[in-house]
BALUM-202710 format. One record per residue: x, y, z of N, C-alpha, C, CB in turn; residue number from 1; residue in three letters. Coordinates in steps of 0.02 Angstrom, whole numbers, m for minus. Each point is the difference from the previous one (the first is absolute). Glycine has a CB too. Example, Ala and Ser with C-alpha at 12.3 -4.5 7.8 and 13.67 -1.06 7.14 Angstrom:
nu,nv,nw,cau,cav,caw,cu,cv,cw,cbu,cbv,cbw,resi,resn
660,m284,390,m45,59,0,45,60,0,m95,m59,62,1,ALA
77,112,m98,42,59,3,m39,55,37,59,m32,m108,2,SER
This chain:
nu,nv,nw,cau,cav,caw,cu,cv,cw,cbu,cbv,cbw,resi,resn
7216,5663,2450,m33,46,44,m68,m26,22,61,92,m55,1,MET
m88,m132,17,m65,m26,18,6,m39,65,m34,m4,m121,2,ALA
90,m33,128,10,m38,62,7,46,59,55,m91,m65,3,LYS
m18,147,57,8,48,55,m67,29,19,116,27,m39,4,ASP
m155,m12,m11,m66,30,13,m45,m51,35,12,75,m100,5,LYS
m9,m138,78,m41,m53,30,22,m10,73,m16,m56,m113,6,ILE
82,52,125,26,m7,68,m20,59,43,96,m66,m44,7,LEU
m93,124,17,m19,60,37,m75,m2,17,90,66,m58,8,SER
m131,m88,11,m72,m5,12,m14,m54,53,m24,38,m118,9,GLU
62,m94,114,m9,m53,50,18,26,69,26,m88,m87,10,ILE
32,124,92,19,28,64,m52,50,25,122,m15,m30,11,LYS
m148,55,m16,m51,49,19,m63,m37,24,46,83,m84,12,GLN
m65,m137,50,m59,m38,19,11,m32,69,m26,m23,m122,13,ALA
87,m3,134,16,m29,65,m4,53,54,74,m85,m55,14,GLU
m48,144,41,m3,56,48,m72,19,13,112,42,m39,15,THR
m152,m37,m14,m71,16,8,m35,m54,40,1,62,m109,16,ASN
15,m125,96,m31,m55,37,20,3,74,1,m71,m104,17,ALA
63,84,117,22,7,70,m36,57,34,112,m45,m31,18,ARG
m119,101,m4,m35,58,28,m73,m17,14,78,77,m62,19,ASN
m109,m113,15,m69,m19,11,m7,m46,61,m21,10,m124,20,LEU
67,m58,130,m1,m46,57,12,39,65,41,m95,m73,21,VAL
9,139,72,14,41,60,m60,43,19,122,1,m31,22,ASP
m152,30,m18,m59,42,14,m58,m43,26,36,80,m90,23,ASN
m44,m139,62,m54,m45,23,13,m21,72,m18,m40,m118,24,ALA
81,25,135,17,m20,68,m12,59,48,86,m82,m43,25,VAL
m67,142,22,m11,59,42,m75,12,10,107,51,m42,26,LYS
m145,m57,m12,m72,10,5,m32,m53,45,m1,52,m115,27,GLU
25,m114,108,m26,m54,42,14,15,74,18,m83,m93,28,LYS
43,105,108,19,16,69,m40,59,27,115,m43,m23,29,ASN
m127,93,m20,m41,57,21,m72,m21,14,73,76,m69,30,GLU
m100,m119,27,m68,m24,10,m5,m41,64,m18,m1,m124,31,ARG
69,m40,136,1,m40,62,2,46,60,58,m95,m60,32,ILE
m15,147,57,4,47,55,m66,36,11,122,16,m24,33,SER
m153,6,m30,m65,34,5,m53,m48,29,30,74,m98,34,LYS
m28,m136,76,m49,m49,25,10,m12,74,m3,m55,m113,35,ALA
66,53,135,14,m9,72,m25,60,40,100,m70,m28,36,ARG
m88,129,2,m24,61,34,m76,m1,4,100,65,m41,37,VAL
m132,m83,m16,m73,m5,m1,m25,m51,50,0,34,m120,38,GLU
34,m91,122,m20,m53,47,5,24,72,38,m87,m82,39,ALA
15,123,98,8,27,68,m56,50,15,124,m15,m7,40,ARG
m141,57,m42,m55,48,9,m66,m36,12,61,83,m74,41,GLU
m73,m135,35,m62,m39,7,m2,m32,69,m4,m21,m124,42,ILE
59,m7,145,3,m31,67,m12,51,55,80,m86,m44,43,ILE
m48,145,37,m11,52,50,m73,21,3,117,41,m18,44,LYS
m147,m32,m41,m70,20,m3,m45,m54,30,24,70,m102,45,GLN
m7,m133,87,m40,m55,27,6,m2,76,17,m66,m105,46,ALA
42,80,131,9,3,73,m41,57,30,116,m49,m12,47,GLU
m115,106,m21,m39,58,24,m75,m17,m1,89,80,m42,48,VAL
m111,m110,m14,m70,m19,m6,m20,m51,53,6,23,m123,49,ASP
39,m71,135,m14,m51,50,m4,31,70,58,m86,m71,50,ALA
m14,133,84,m1,35,65,m65,39,8,126,8,m2,51,GLN
m147,26,m52,m63,38,3,m59,m47,12,49,87,m76,52,LYS
m49,m143,41,m54,m48,8,m1,m28,71,8,m30,m122,53,ALA
51,17,149,4,m25,69,m25,52,49,98,m73,m32,54,ALA
m79,136,22,m23,54,43,m76,7,m4,110,59,m16,55,GLN
m136,m63,m44,m73,6,m10,m36,m58,35,19,58,m109,56,SER
7,m118,102,m30,m58,33,4,7,75,31,m72,m98,57,THR
25,97,122,9,10,72,m50,52,27,122,m31,m11,58,LEU
m129,86,m25,m47,52,22,m71,m28,0,75,90,m46,59,ARG
m91,m128,m5,m67,m30,m4,m12,m47,58,2,10,m125,60,SER
48,m51,141,m6,m46,57,m6,39,65,66,m86,m62,61,ALA
m29,140,69,m4,41,61,m70,30,7,123,26,m9,62,GLU
m151,m2,m46,m68,28,3,m50,m54,19,30,85,m87,63,ARG
m21,m144,59,m45,m56,16,6,m18,74,11,m43,m118,64,GLU
51,41,143,10,m16,70,m30,53,45,104,m61,m30,65,LEU
m96,124,11,m29,54,40,m76,m5,2,98,74,m30,66,ALA
m127,m91,m27,m73,m8,m3,m21,m59,44,m2,48,m117,67,SER
37,m103,112,m16,m59,41,9,16,74,35,m76,m95,68,GLU
18,113,111,12,19,69,m58,42,27,124,m2,m21,69,LYS
m147,49,m21,m55,43,21,m63,m41,12,50,95,m66,70,GLN
m63,m144,23,m58,m43,8,5,m38,66,m12,m11,m125,71,LYS
71,m15,139,10,m38,62,m10,45,61,81,m76,m59,72,ILE
m55,137,55,m8,47,56,m74,16,10,114,49,m23,73,ILE
m149,m35,m32,m72,15,6,m38,m58,30,9,76,m99,74,GLU
7,m137,77,m34,m58,27,16,m8,75,5,m56,m113,75,LYS
58,68,131,20,m3,70,m37,52,42,113,m41,m35,76,GLY
m121,101,8,m37,53,36,m73,m20,10,78,86,m48,77,LYS
m107,m116,m5,m70,m21,6,m6,m54,54,m20,27,m122,78,GLU
66,m76,120,m2,m53,50,11,28,71,41,m82,m86,79,GLU
5,130,92,12,30,65,m61,37,24,121,11,m28,80,ALA
m156,23,m17,m61,37,19,m54,m49,24,28,90,m84,81,ALA
m34,m146,49,m49,m51,20,18,m28,69,m23,m29,m121,82,ILE
86,14,131,23,m26,64,m13,51,56,88,m71,m59,83,ILE
m72,134,44,m10,53,50,m75,7,16,103,60,m41,84,ALA
m144,m64,m10,m72,6,10,m26,m59,42,m12,62,m110,85,GLN
35,m122,94,m20,m59,40,25,7,72,2,m71,m104,86,ASN
59,96,111,28,8,67,m40,51,40,113,m28,m45,87,ALA
m135,83,12,m40,50,35,m66,m30,24,51,90,m70,88,LYS
m81,m130,27,m63,m31,19,11,m48,59,m42,10,m119,89,ALA
96,m42,121,15,m47,54,20,35,64,34,m83,m85,90,ARG
m8,144,80,20,37,60,m61,12,44,94,56,m63,91,VAL
m149,m33,32,m62,11,38,m23,m64,33,m32,92,m79,92,ASP
35,m148,43,m20,m64,27,47,m21,57,m48,m32,m112,93,LEU
112,44,102,49,m18,52,m11,43,62,83,m33,m89,94,ALA
m99,96,81,m13,44,57,m62,m24,37,54,98,m60,95,VAL
m105,m115,23,m61,m26,32,15,m64,39,m70,52,m92,96,GLU
108,m97,63,18,m62,34,41,14,64,m2,m61,m111,97,ASN
48,107,106,40,18,59,m44,29,56,99,21,m75,98,LEU
m144,23,54,m45,30,50,m43,m54,32,m3,108,m65,99,ILE
m24,m155,25,m40,m55,29,41,m42,48,m69,m2,m105,100,ARG
129,m16,83,43,m41,43,18,38,65,47,m58,m102,101,GLU
m35,123,94,16,41,59,m60,2,48,81,69,m69,102,PHE
m140,m58,40,m60,2,41,m13,m68,35,m48,88,m79,103,GLU
60,m143,44,m7,m66,31,48,m9,57,m38,m46,m108,104,ARG
100,70,96,50,m7,52,m18,41,61,88,m21,m87,105,ALA
m117,80,75,m20,41,56,m58,m31,36,40,102,m59,106,ILE
m90,m129,25,m60,m28,31,12,m70,26,m68,69,m76,107,HIS
121,m98,59,10,m69,23,24,m4,70,25,m31,m113,108,ALA
């Protein structure tokens, strides 16, 4: 009977070992699945974060461009005002020259 008991214990040990291996394989597969899910979540979050960063950078660039545009417009207005002022001053001179030329033509 000792042999039967030993054989029975060996079979039980083999069954326990198989169960342990099966459980370890299942746990490994579950961990791999969880890791893949986590990796997908991390990738999704990284994509969202990258999109937010890109949007923020774009908004910042747009604000910078708007500010630069405003500066250019203001400078253009100042230059236009100077040109208009110079033109006004020259109009009086041009009128005087025309009147002189007209008077010369009449007296000639």
